[in-house]
ROLUM-807514 format. One line per field, with one value per residue: x, y, z of N, C-alpha, C in turn. Coordinates in steps of 0.05 Angstrom, whole numbers, plus 5000, padded with zeros to 4 digits. Layout:
N
n.X X,...
n.Y Y,...
n.Z Z,...
ca.X X,...
ca.Y Y,...
ca.Z Z,...
c.X X,...
c.Y Y,...
c.Z Z,...
% end
This chain:
461
n.X 2609,2604,2608,2571,2563,2588,2585,2615,2663,2697,2714,2734,2781,2812,2853,2857,2805,2801,2842,2821,2773,2793,2823,2783,2747,2773,2793,2750,2695,2645,2620,2567,2512,2449,2425,2453,2511,2583,2627,2686,2746,2804,2870,2908,2877,2825,2835,2849,2800,2765,2791,2803,2755,2722,2671,2635,2649,2648,2684,2691,2697,2727,2706,2651,2593,2557,2503,2471,2500,2528,2586,2615,2600,2624,2679,2688,2686,2726,2773,2771,2718,2693,2666,2663,2655,2662,2702,2745,2754,2768,2812,2849,2856,2875,2922,2963,2989,3022,3057,3123,3152,3126,3135,3190,3195,3180,3222,3263,3235,3225,3277,3294,3259,3270,3323,3318,3290,3327,3368,3349,3353,3392,3451,3457,3409,3340,3285,3216,3204,3159,3124,3156,3161,3108,3098,3136,3116,3067,3082,3110,3071,3034,3064,3077,3027,2999,3037,3098,3100,3066,3078,3058,3002,2993,3010,2974,2925,2938,2942,2888,2862,2883,2859,2806,2805,2815,2768,2730,2746,2736,2680,2665,2678,2644,2596,2577,2546,2493,2502,2501,2533,2542,2510,2525,2580,2577,2552,2592,2631,2607,2605,2660,2678,2657,2689,2740,2732,2726,2778,2809,2786,2802,2857,2857,2840,2884,2925,2907,2918,2971,2996,3041,3055,3083,3064,3021,2966,2965,2977,2932,2893,2906,2897,2866,2817,2782,2731,2736,2760,2777,2728,2721,2693,2701,2756,2763,2748,2785,2834,2828,2825,2875,2910,2892,2903,2958,2987,2988,2996,3047,3078,3072,3095,3148,3163,3155,3193,3242,3240,3239,3288,3323,3315,3336,3396,3431,3407,3407,3461,3477,3448,3473,3526,3517,3498,3542,3577,3556,3536,3547,3539,3498,3433,3405,3414,3372,3397,3431,3395,3377,3418,3414,3396,3392,3371,3322,3300,3293,3255,3211,3203,3189,3140,3112,3109,3087,3041,3021,2970,2923,2877,2821,2758,2702,2641,2590,2564,2529,2492,2536,2583,2622,2669,2638,2593,2535,2530,2488,2469,2498,2524,2577,2647,2708,2776,2845,2908,2945,2932,2940,2995,3015,3009,3029,3033,3046,3089,3147,3157,3125,3118,3167,3217,3252,3291,3323,3294,3272,3309,3299,3244,3187,3132,3064,3023,2977,2990,3027,3014,3020,3004,2954,2921,2909,2861,2851,2896,2940,2953,2993,3036,3089,3110,3108,3144,3190,3198,3207,3254,3291,3289,3295,3348,3377,3367,3390,3443,3461,3449,3453,3402,3374,3331,3298,3311,3262,3220,3152,3123,3071,3018,2960,2903,2871,2813,2830,2884,2947,2982,3031,3008,3030,3086,3148,3204,3269,3340,3386,3448,3514,3528,3560,3563,3559,3514,3459,3406,3346,3303,3232,3168,3096,3045,3069,3094,3054,3049,3097,3155,3205,3260,3315,3321,3330,3277,3232,3221,3160,3111,3085,3018
n.Y 8708,8661,8607,8583,8521,8457,8409,8364,8381,8389,8338,8316,8345,8366,8404,8440,8460,8484,8524,8556,8574,8603,8642,8671,8686,8693,8674,8649,8615,8586,8529,8517,8477,8470,8487,8458,8462,8464,8487,8526,8540,8574,8579,8599,8623,8603,8549,8543,8557,8517,8469,8471,8471,8422,8409,8440,8429,8371,8310,8272,8209,8185,8139,8100,8093,8050,8003,7998,7953,7926,7895,7935,7982,7972,7968,8020,8050,8074,8118,8166,8172,8182,8226,8277,8254,8200,8198,8222,8184,8137,8156,8163,8109,8085,8112,8086,8052,8086,8113,8135,8091,8047,8058,8053,7998,7984,7996,7956,7927,7965,7975,7924,7914,7957,7948,7899,7915,7949,7913,7888,7924,7948,7978,8020,8009,8025,8048,8050,8094,8113,8069,8032,8056,8054,7999,7984,8012,7986,7935,7948,7976,7935,7898,7928,7938,7888,7851,7811,7757,7726,7736,7728,7726,7776,7810,7796,7814,7867,7880,7870,7909,7955,7951,7955,8008,8035,8021,8048,8101,8106,8099,8142,8186,8178,8185,8236,8243,8215,8150,8095,8052,8054,8026,7973,7974,7990,7945,7908,7929,7921,7865,7854,7880,7847,7801,7822,7836,7786,7766,7804,7796,7743,7751,7783,7746,7711,7745,7752,7703,7706,7739,7771,7802,7857,7888,7937,7922,7884,7917,7950,7913,7903,7952,7990,8026,8060,8047,7999,7959,7959,7936,7875,7887,7942,7941,7923,7967,8005,7982,7981,8035,8055,8031,8052,8107,8108,8081,8099,8154,8161,8134,8166,8213,8197,8184,8234,8266,8241,8250,8307,8321,8297,8329,8376,8391,8423,8424,8368,8358,8383,8351,8302,8312,8319,8268,8235,8255,8243,8191,8120,8094,8059,8040,8092,8106,8123,8165,8184,8203,8250,8283,8301,8352,8377,8338,8333,8384,8381,8341,8365,8409,8384,8361,8407,8432,8391,8364,8302,8294,8331,8360,8366,8348,8375,8372,8416,8413,8442,8504,8553,8607,8625,8663,8704,8672,8643,8584,8528,8474,8412,8428,8420,8429,8447,8447,8463,8435,8438,8486,8524,8517,8538,8593,8658,8698,8671,8638,8655,8656,8608,8563,8542,8493,8497,8479,8506,8549,8536,8548,8599,8605,8593,8567,8570,8517,8517,8541,8508,8445,8387,8340,8352,8389,8412,8382,8335,8321,8280,8218,8184,8214,8220,8168,8165,8206,8184,8139,8166,8195,8156,8116,8144,8169,8120,8099,8140,8139,8091,8093,8135,8174,8191,8228,8202,8230,8271,8240,8226,8260,8263,8284,8275,8291,8242,8222,8249,8251,8271,8244,8210,8200,8181,8140,8148,8152,8132,8132,8087,8093,8077,8112,8172,8224,8264,8303,8311,8342,8332,8352,8343,8317,8327,8342,8360,8408,8446,8446,8452,8492,8476,8500,8492,8461,8452,8466,8426,8440,8468,8438,8465,8485
n.Z 4766,4730,4685,4632,4607,4586,4635,4631,4609,4651,4677,4629,4616,4666,4681,4638,4637,4689,4685,4644,4667,4711,4685,4661,4702,4752,4819,4845,4822,4778,4742,4701,4681,4655,4704,4742,4782,4787,4835,4839,4874,4881,4906,4966,5007,5000,5000,5054,5078,5060,5073,5127,5153,5168,5185,5156,5104,5072,5059,4999,4972,4912,4891,4864,4903,4910,4928,4992,5039,4999,4968,4940,4967,5017,5003,4987,5032,5063,5098,5067,5053,5099,5151,5202,5271,5262,5223,5253,5293,5264,5236,5278,5292,5244,5239,5267,5232,5204,5236,5259,5280,5256,5202,5198,5200,5149,5117,5103,5064,5025,5009,4990,4946,4913,4900,4875,4829,4804,4794,4750,4710,4654,4633,4575,4552,4535,4573,4596,4641,4668,4667,4695,4746,4762,4764,4802,4848,4853,4868,4915,4947,4953,4983,5030,5050,5052,5069,5066,5069,5038,4980,4927,4934,4957,4916,4876,4899,4901,4846,4832,4864,4841,4790,4805,4824,4775,4746,4777,4768,4712,4711,4743,4712,4669,4692,4689,4645,4605,4587,4546,4556,4609,4647,4639,4651,4704,4726,4717,4751,4802,4804,4802,4848,4887,4881,4894,4947,4972,4966,4996,5046,5055,5060,5106,5145,5143,5161,5213,5234,5241,5287,5295,5253,5215,5175,5143,5143,5185,5228,5227,5241,5293,5317,5367,5407,5460,5444,5420,5365,5294,5252,5212,5165,5161,5156,5104,5073,5091,5075,5019,5009,5028,4992,4943,4951,4958,4917,4859,4864,4889,4852,4806,4825,4831,4777,4751,4778,4764,4709,4706,4731,4694,4650,4666,4670,4702,4753,4762,4763,4811,4848,4838,4854,4909,4923,4912,4949,4999,5001,4992,4945,4952,4981,5017,5087,5144,5171,5132,5093,5116,5104,5053,5028,4977,4943,4968,4959,4903,4899,4927,4893,4846,4861,4868,4817,4785,4814,4840,4862,4837,4843,4889,4917,4953,4991,5007,5069,5097,5086,5058,5053,4999,4974,4927,4925,4952,4978,4970,5014,4998,4953,4905,4912,4883,4897,4883,4881,4839,4813,4854,4863,4817,4818,4804,4843,4888,4874,4842,4773,4760,4726,4719,4734,4789,4834,4870,4888,4937,4975,4989,4999,5042,5042,5066,5096,5066,5020,4995,4981,4969,4994,5012,5065,5133,5179,5151,5125,5085,5113,5098,5082,5107,5097,5041,5028,5050,5016,4967,4980,4989,4948,4899,4904,4904,4853,4822,4835,4813,4759,4701,4675,4615,4575,4518,4456,4424,4439,4460,4514,4555,4597,4639,4679,4711,4741,4801,4796,4771,4722,4679,4613,4569,4551,4587,4560,4572,4567,4595,4627,4653,4713,4704,4717,4678,4646,4600,4565,4524,4469,4474,4452,4460,4510,4556,4555,4564,4617,4645,4641,4601,4600,4596,4553,4484,4443,4403,4333,4313,4273,4213,4206
ca.X 2631,2594,2609,2551,2574,2585,2598,2634,2688,2716,2728,2748,2808,2809,2872,2850,2780,2806,2857,2803,2755,2808,2830,2758,2732,2788,2798,2725,2678,2628,2613,2538,2497,2421,2419,2472,2536,2607,2641,2716,2759,2833,2888,2912,2855,2802,2845,2846,2771,2752,2805,2804,2728,2711,2643,2619,2657,2652,2700,2677,2715,2722,2693,2622,2587,2544,2480,2476,2506,2541,2616,2624,2597,2644,2705,2691,2679,2750,2775,2764,2689,2683,2666,2655,2667,2670,2729,2765,2761,2782,2839,2867,2863,2892,2948,2983,3004,3038,3075,3151,3161,3116,3148,3217,3192,3176,3247,3276,3219,3231,3305,3295,3245,3284,3348,3309,3283,3351,3384,3338,3360,3417,3463,3456,3381,3319,3263,3194,3206,3132,3114,3173,3154,3081,3101,3150,3099,3047,3094,3117,3047,3022,3080,3074,2999,2990,3059,3116,3100,3053,3081,3041,2975,2993,3012,2948,2906,2946,2933,2859,2855,2889,2839,2781,2808,2811,2740,2716,2753,2722,2652,2662,2678,2621,2571,2568,2528,2479,2520,2489,2552,2545,2497,2541,2604,2570,2547,2619,2644,2595,2615,2689,2682,2652,2713,2761,2726,2732,2808,2818,2777,2820,2882,2852,2840,2911,2940,2899,2931,3000,2993,3066,3060,3088,3052,3001,2941,2967,2975,2904,2878,2913,2891,2842,2814,2762,2707,2742,2778,2765,2715,2730,2680,2715,2783,2762,2747,2810,2855,2825,2831,2904,2923,2885,2916,2987,3001,2993,3006,3075,3090,3072,3115,3175,3167,3157,3218,3264,3239,3247,3317,3337,3312,3349,3423,3443,3396,3416,3490,3477,3439,3494,3548,3509,3496,3569,3590,3545,3527,3568,3529,3476,3408,3412,3403,3356,3415,3441,3373,3375,3441,3410,3377,3389,3352,3295,3289,3285,3229,3191,3197,3174,3112,3099,3104,3070,3031,3006,2942,2921,2854,2804,2730,2687,2612,2580,2545,2509,2495,2562,2591,2648,2672,2612,2572,2521,2528,2468,2479,2500,2540,2604,2668,2734,2800,2865,2936,2960,2927,2953,3024,3023,3001,3053,3036,3057,3114,3158,3162,3114,3120,3195,3227,3274,3294,3337,3275,3266,3328,3289,3215,3176,3103,3046,3011,2955,3003,3041,2998,3019,2990,2932,2928,2888,2856,2849,2921,2947,2968,3016,3057,3116,3118,3113,3169,3212,3202,3219,3280,3309,3290,3306,3378,3387,3367,3408,3471,3467,3445,3447,3378,3372,3306,3302,3304,3238,3199,3129,3118,3045,3005,2932,2890,2850,2801,2843,2913,2962,3003,3038,2990,3048,3110,3170,3226,3296,3364,3402,3477,3528,3529,3587,3562,3557,3485,3449,3377,3338,3275,3211,3142,3076,3033,3084,3101,3033,3049,3123,3173,3231,3276,3343,3320,3324,3251,3229,3207,3132,3103,3066,2991
ca.Y 8692,8634,8599,8563,8503,8428,8399,8343,8393,8387,8312,8311,8356,8384,8426,8460,8472,8502,8547,8572,8587,8623,8665,8685,8696,8696,8650,8636,8614,8563,8519,8510,8465,8465,8491,8444,8477,8457,8511,8524,8559,8571,8595,8591,8632,8585,8523,8544,8557,8491,8446,8473,8469,8396,8408,8452,8418,8343,8296,8253,8191,8184,8113,8097,8083,8024,8002,7991,7924,7914,7896,7961,8002,7967,7975,8049,8062,8080,8145,8188,8175,8187,8253,8281,8238,8174,8203,8228,8159,8119,8167,8156,8080,8080,8126,8068,8040,8106,8126,8131,8063,8029,8064,8041,7969,7981,8003,7933,7920,7986,7970,7899,7916,7976,7935,7879,7929,7959,7890,7880,7945,7945,8002,8018,8002,8046,8038,8068,8099,8115,8042,8020,8066,8044,7971,7983,8020,7966,7914,7958,7981,7909,7886,7943,7936,7861,7835,7798,7728,7713,7757,7724,7734,7805,7823,7791,7832,7894,7882,7872,7935,7974,7949,7966,8037,8044,8018,8070,8125,8107,8103,8168,8205,8174,8191,8263,8243,8190,8133,8068,8032,8059,8005,7948,7978,7990,7917,7895,7938,7908,7837,7853,7888,7823,7784,7835,7835,7759,7764,7820,7782,7720,7762,7792,7722,7702,7762,7747,7678,7713,7764,7786,7816,7886,7901,7957,7909,7872,7939,7959,7892,7905,7978,7991,8048,8054,8036,7974,7960,7962,7911,7864,7902,7968,7936,7920,7994,8019,7970,7990,8064,8060,8023,8072,8132,8106,8068,8115,8181,8160,8126,8189,8232,8187,8187,8262,8276,8231,8264,8335,8322,8290,8352,8400,8381,8438,8413,8341,8359,8389,8327,8281,8319,8313,8239,8223,8266,8233,8163,8101,8080,8041,8050,8110,8102,8145,8187,8195,8217,8277,8299,8305,8374,8383,8318,8340,8407,8372,8327,8385,8425,8367,8359,8433,8436,8369,8350,8278,8300,8357,8375,8350,8358,8374,8376,8433,8398,8463,8528,8566,8629,8620,8686,8717,8652,8631,8556,8511,8448,8393,8438,8409,8449,8437,8463,8451,8437,8447,8515,8539,8515,8553,8621,8675,8714,8653,8627,8669,8639,8583,8540,8533,8474,8511,8469,8526,8568,8527,8560,8626,8607,8576,8571,8559,8491,8521,8550,8485,8423,8362,8319,8364,8404,8412,8357,8311,8317,8252,8204,8170,8233,8213,8144,8172,8221,8165,8124,8184,8204,8133,8101,8161,8169,8094,8098,8160,8131,8068,8098,8162,8173,8212,8226,8196,8254,8273,8222,8241,8260,8276,8278,8283,8285,8221,8226,8273,8246,8279,8224,8207,8185,8169,8129,8167,8135,8142,8114,8082,8089,8078,8139,8184,8252,8282,8302,8327,8339,8331,8361,8323,8325,8321,8365,8367,8437,8463,8445,8460,8506,8462,8521,8484,8442,8462,8456,8417,8458,8462,8434,8484,8473
ca.Z 4755,4723,4657,4625,4587,4591,4660,4622,4603,4673,4678,4604,4618,4689,4682,4618,4646,4711,4675,4629,4686,4727,4668,4655,4726,4777,4836,4853,4798,4776,4716,4703,4658,4660,4732,4759,4783,4802,4844,4839,4892,4877,4922,4994,5024,4998,5010,5083,5086,5054,5085,5156,5164,5161,5192,5135,5078,5076,5039,4982,4959,4883,4883,4863,4930,4911,4945,5020,5043,4976,4970,4930,4989,5037,4992,4983,5058,5079,5111,5049,5051,5126,5160,5230,5292,5251,5211,5273,5307,5246,5230,5300,5290,5220,5242,5277,5209,5191,5255,5253,5286,5235,5176,5198,5194,5120,5102,5089,5040,5005,4999,4975,4921,4896,4890,4855,4805,4791,4784,4724,4690,4641,4619,4546,4543,4539,4590,4601,4669,4679,4672,4715,4773,4769,4771,4828,4870,4856,4885,4942,4962,4960,5004,5055,5060,5057,5079,5047,5074,5015,4959,4904,4941,4961,4890,4862,4910,4892,4818,4832,4875,4820,4769,4817,4823,4747,4739,4790,4754,4687,4716,4754,4690,4652,4707,4683,4622,4599,4571,4545,4567,4638,4663,4637,4666,4733,4733,4718,4775,4825,4804,4809,4876,4903,4879,4909,4976,4980,4967,5019,5071,5059,5070,5134,5162,5143,5178,5241,5244,5246,5302,5297,5228,5217,5151,5151,5150,5212,5248,5228,5255,5322,5327,5385,5425,5481,5432,5406,5342,5267,5244,5186,5143,5160,5146,5075,5062,5096,5058,4991,5008,5031,4967,4922,4957,4959,4895,4835,4870,4893,4826,4789,4835,4824,4749,4744,4789,4748,4684,4709,4735,4669,4632,4678,4677,4724,4778,4765,4771,4840,4862,4835,4872,4936,4927,4913,4973,5024,4999,4983,4921,4958,4992,5039,5114,5154,5177,5106,5080,5127,5094,5025,5024,4949,4934,4979,4944,4877,4903,4933,4870,4827,4871,4865,4789,4775,4838,4832,4869,4824,4854,4906,4919,4979,4989,5028,5086,5106,5069,5065,5036,4986,4957,4922,4923,4975,4970,4983,5024,4977,4930,4902,4910,4874,4902,4866,4887,4815,4808,4875,4859,4793,4820,4804,4867,4908,4865,4819,4750,4771,4708,4717,4753,4801,4862,4886,4900,4964,4993,4996,5005,5062,5039,5087,5089,5047,4995,4984,4993,4953,5009,5025,5089,5153,5195,5134,5110,5079,5134,5087,5072,5116,5083,5013,5027,5055,4992,4947,4989,4989,4923,4878,4905,4897,4824,4810,4839,4796,4730,4689,4659,4595,4560,4490,4440,4408,4448,4470,4543,4559,4622,4642,4704,4710,4767,4812,4795,4748,4716,4651,4596,4550,4563,4591,4551,4581,4562,4619,4624,4678,4723,4701,4725,4655,4640,4578,4561,4496,4465,4474,4443,4479,4523,4580,4553,4574,4647,4656,4622,4599,4588,4590,4530,4457,4437,4375,4315,4309,4245,4203,4203
c.X 2623,2597,2588,2561,2570,2600,2620,2661,2708,2729,2743,2777,2808,2828,2864,2824,2785,2822,2839,2784,2769,2815,2806,2747,2749,2788,2773,2705,2662,2624,2584,2528,2469,2415,2437,2499,2558,2621,2671,2727,2789,2849,2888,2889,2832,2810,2841,2817,2759,2765,2806,2777,2715,2682,2626,2625,2665,2669,2682,2698,2707,2705,2663,2614,2574,2520,2488,2481,2519,2572,2627,2622,2619,2672,2710,2686,2704,2750,2765,2734,2676,2684,2659,2670,2677,2698,2750,2774,2777,2810,2858,2875,2881,2920,2970,3000,3023,3055,3104,3161,3152,3130,3176,3217,3188,3202,3260,3261,3224,3258,3306,3283,3259,3309,3341,3303,3308,3369,3374,3345,3388,3426,3462,3429,3363,3296,3241,3193,3179,3121,3130,3165,3126,3082,3115,3132,3076,3058,3100,3092,3034,3037,3077,3047,2992,3012,3075,3116,3087,3054,3063,3012,2973,2994,2986,2927,2912,2937,2903,2850,2860,2868,2812,2782,2803,2782,2724,2721,2737,2692,2647,2661,2654,2595,2561,2547,2514,2496,2508,2508,2553,2534,2514,2566,2599,2565,2574,2633,2633,2604,2644,2694,2676,2676,2736,2757,2732,2763,2818,2810,2795,2847,2879,2853,2869,2928,2933,2912,2961,3000,3019,3073,3065,3079,3030,2974,2942,2965,2946,2887,2882,2904,2865,2841,2792,2737,2712,2761,2764,2753,2726,2718,2694,2744,2784,2763,2773,2833,2853,2832,2861,2918,2917,2900,2946,3000,3008,3005,3036,3090,3093,3094,3143,3182,3172,3184,3242,3264,3249,3277,3333,3336,3324,3377,3436,3433,3406,3445,3493,3469,3461,3518,3541,3508,3524,3584,3581,3537,3550,3559,3506,3451,3414,3399,3387,3373,3425,3420,3372,3398,3439,3390,3372,3369,3324,3283,3279,3258,3207,3183,3182,3145,3098,3091,3084,3060,3014,2976,2937,2898,2839,2777,2720,2658,2604,2559,2523,2512,2521,2567,2619,2653,2645,2588,2561,2515,2504,2481,2478,2516,2567,2624,2694,2755,2823,2894,2952,2956,2941,2983,3034,3014,3026,3055,3047,3085,3124,3164,3151,3116,3148,3201,3253,3277,3307,3318,3270,3287,3317,3260,3208,3146,3088,3035,2989,2965,3017,3029,2997,3005,2965,2941,2904,2884,2854,2875,2929,2963,2993,3038,3085,3127,3125,3139,3193,3219,3216,3248,3300,3312,3302,3337,3390,3388,3388,3437,3480,3468,3443,3423,3377,3347,3312,3293,3279,3217,3175,3127,3093,3034,2976,2922,2868,2839,2815,2873,2926,2985,3009,3017,3006,3069,3129,3196,3253,3317,3379,3431,3489,3531,3557,3587,3561,3528,3478,3419,3370,3310,3256,3185,3122,3066,3047,3091,3079,3032,3075,3140,3200,3252,3305,3344,3315,3298,3249,3214,3178,3126,3083,3039,2984
c.Y 8663,8630,8578,8546,8474,8421,8378,8355,8390,8360,8305,8321,8376,8408,8448,8475,8492,8527,8566,8588,8609,8647,8683,8699,8702,8671,8637,8638,8589,8555,8508,8498,8458,8466,8477,8457,8461,8483,8506,8547,8554,8589,8589,8599,8613,8556,8521,8542,8529,8468,8447,8469,8444,8393,8419,8440,8389,8331,8277,8236,8189,8160,8115,8083,8056,8023,7993,7961,7911,7914,7923,7982,7998,7975,8005,8064,8068,8109,8167,8192,8180,8217,8254,8263,8211,8177,8207,8202,8141,8130,8161,8127,8074,8091,8107,8056,8060,8122,8119,8103,8044,8033,8052,8011,7964,7984,7979,7925,7940,7981,7946,7902,7936,7963,7913,7892,7937,7937,7881,7900,7940,7971,7998,8012,8026,8033,8059,8072,8102,8088,8028,8030,8057,8015,7968,7990,8000,7943,7923,7963,7954,7896,7901,7939,7908,7842,7820,7767,7713,7733,7753,7733,7764,7820,7819,7810,7861,7899,7886,7899,7957,7974,7960,7997,8048,8042,8040,8096,8128,8112,8131,8189,8203,8182,8219,8264,8216,8174,8105,8047,8033,8036,7979,7951,7979,7961,7902,7903,7924,7879,7836,7861,7864,7804,7795,7833,7807,7756,7779,7806,7758,7729,7771,7768,7711,7719,7758,7722,7683,7740,7781,7801,7846,7901,7919,7943,7896,7894,7949,7939,7896,7932,7978,8018,8040,8041,8009,7978,7965,7936,7901,7879,7929,7964,7934,7948,8008,8009,7980,8019,8069,8053,8044,8098,8131,8099,8088,8142,8181,8152,8150,8209,8223,8191,8216,8273,8267,8245,8293,8339,8316,8313,8378,8392,8397,8428,8385,8340,8365,8365,8306,8287,8313,8283,8226,8233,8252,8204,8146,8085,8062,8055,8068,8102,8126,8170,8201,8212,8246,8295,8303,8327,8380,8363,8324,8364,8399,8358,8346,8402,8409,8365,8386,8436,8416,8353,8326,8281,8329,8374,8355,8363,8357,8379,8394,8418,8416,8486,8543,8588,8623,8643,8699,8698,8645,8602,8543,8486,8428,8402,8425,8430,8435,8457,8449,8456,8448,8477,8532,8540,8530,8582,8639,8692,8698,8643,8642,8649,8610,8559,8528,8513,8485,8501,8489,8546,8561,8536,8587,8626,8587,8578,8559,8532,8493,8533,8528,8460,8398,8339,8330,8380,8403,8385,8332,8308,8288,8240,8191,8188,8226,8188,8150,8187,8203,8149,8141,8190,8181,8120,8119,8164,8142,8090,8116,8155,8109,8076,8128,8158,8196,8208,8221,8220,8250,8252,8239,8238,8276,8267,8287,8276,8265,8218,8251,8272,8254,8260,8224,8191,8172,8153,8152,8151,8148,8121,8112,8079,8088,8107,8151,8214,8272,8281,8320,8322,8340,8341,8338,8335,8320,8345,8373,8397,8456,8463,8455,8472,8492,8479,8512,8467,8458,8450,8447,8439,8449,8458,8455,8471,8469
c.Z 4749,4693,4652,4602,4594,4617,4653,4615,4626,4675,4652,4605,4641,4689,4662,4626,4669,4703,4660,4647,4702,4710,4663,4679,4750,4793,4848,4830,4798,4746,4718,4678,4667,4690,4751,4758,4797,4809,4846,4857,4891,4896,4952,5012,5023,5005,5040,5091,5083,5070,5115,5169,5155,5167,5169,5107,5081,5053,5024,4968,4930,4875,4882,4889,4930,4930,4973,5022,5019,4981,4961,4952,5010,5028,4991,5009,5075,5088,5093,5047,5078,5133,5190,5249,5281,5238,5232,5287,5289,5238,5253,5299,5267,5223,5252,5255,5196,5211,5248,5257,5264,5209,5175,5192,5164,5104,5089,5064,5018,4992,4981,4948,4902,4884,4870,4829,4790,4781,4757,4702,4679,4628,4589,4534,4547,4554,4592,4632,4682,4686,4695,4743,4781,4778,4798,4851,4874,4874,4913,4959,4971,4983,5031,5067,5069,5067,5058,5050,5051,4992,4935,4910,4944,4934,4874,4873,4902,4864,4816,4842,4855,4798,4780,4817,4795,4739,4752,4776,4728,4691,4726,4732,4673,4666,4702,4661,4621,4580,4570,4556,4598,4655,4662,4653,4696,4742,4736,4744,4800,4827,4813,4838,4895,4904,4896,4939,4987,4984,4992,5045,5076,5070,5099,5153,5164,5162,5208,5252,5249,5261,5304,5272,5232,5193,5161,5158,5177,5233,5250,5244,5285,5334,5344,5399,5445,5470,5418,5383,5316,5259,5218,5163,5139,5149,5116,5062,5067,5079,5030,4989,5009,5005,4946,4926,4953,4932,4872,4842,4874,4867,4808,4798,4829,4795,4741,4754,4772,4721,4686,4715,4710,4650,4643,4688,4700,4751,4783,4773,4801,4856,4861,4853,4901,4942,4929,4938,4998,5024,4988,4959,4926,4968,5016,5066,5122,5160,5152,5092,5090,5117,5064,5019,4994,4936,4943,4965,4917,4879,4908,4909,4849,4835,4871,4836,4778,4798,4829,4839,4859,4833,4872,4907,4947,4973,5013,5044,5097,5087,5078,5045,5025,4966,4953,4922,4951,4967,4984,4994,5001,4953,4929,4897,4902,4883,4889,4876,4863,4811,4829,4870,4835,4794,4822,4829,4890,4900,4840,4797,4755,4753,4707,4740,4765,4830,4880,4899,4929,4984,5003,5006,5027,5062,5062,5078,5069,5020,4980,4997,4976,4967,5022,5049,5108,5166,5178,5117,5108,5102,5124,5077,5081,5102,5054,5010,5032,5030,4971,4954,4992,4962,4901,4880,4898,4867,4812,4815,4819,4767,4724,4671,4641,4578,4531,4473,4424,4415,4459,4501,4547,4586,4622,4670,4699,4738,4779,4808,4769,4743,4686,4636,4573,4565,4569,4585,4558,4574,4589,4612,4652,4687,4720,4708,4703,4644,4616,4575,4531,4493,4464,4462,4465,4494,4549,4579,4562,4605,4659,4634,4622,4586,4582,4564,4505,4448,4408,4359,4312,4280,4237,4200,4174
% end
């Protein structure tokens, strides 16, 4: 089950490449070019094998590692690039910033920033919801991670970290082939990583001077175990990782959920009825969130159909057997949340957005894994779900969102993240509980079946 072709086909369009390989070979296969292979393993059985055995399958962070003792190496040395005992220890330390008590301290910031965003919105206007959610999460992640005492500095570091993530993504895709621009872009990345490290270190020193801070960075500074705490060098890597993992994934999940609800009036009507029955028009309390099962089902279904983390990679640290393949140590393996979530033997009518399916199904952690699974499952999952389950109801109580007819809605996997590559243009109106959907253009139709919508006529070739 090997396809010989261009390795670059995978980073060029991961979803199309994985679908083609699965259709041709089944759930375990490989893409090979000139003796170099990428292995693919799809489905819950292989998710379990790869994700539960951290000793045999090591994690690899998407960022370019950089030379030893370089700022780039330190920035890319967070949890995702750690394995073995080092990973276990640092995961325990970093966990302090994501425990229930810590998360509750972030709620006032989530509420403040969501209300500030909505105060700028006006009924009767059109907005790019994809851009709005990305900007909102940039501000929110910056504030949660670096604190609200110096918002300008936190936001500046957030912007810089976001740019650093994009530079790494671009280089990572170009690294598959010889590119004359690669050396220049790599040099730019090294220069920029030095600037970012200086800024993060300055913030670390500022947080140390305020020992009562409740932001994530302050909690990381205070985290200790029998071997001591997290060094300043390690803090740089953990801060960059937390930002990279939290910002765009949550922004994409919010944008996709708002789009899918807008295009499915029946589901949106159910959510609206629930919100008006249990909320008073404002930001929901922790107790109220638990009384919104319909909203939760819509979020879960959105993250099934369009998971922000669409695939991940592991490296075989020792020789291993994967289906018919005997993997050598060092082999790269891809497993995919998107492919698993779209398997018809796991989910009936998998391309359809059907929140009601969650009334009947209870998939295993390896069948439904928007936040990964096993010992490396995303630490930030409870925080991300809290943001989704509070901010989305706040938006949907204030405004009715309707997709602009015949606008383009397209998405693509960049690095591992499935996000909008187009705008998602929506009209804002005062919430009146009457919902309608409209046909859209774009490649969204290759990922989800928008069956409630009258589809646009295809132009003849």
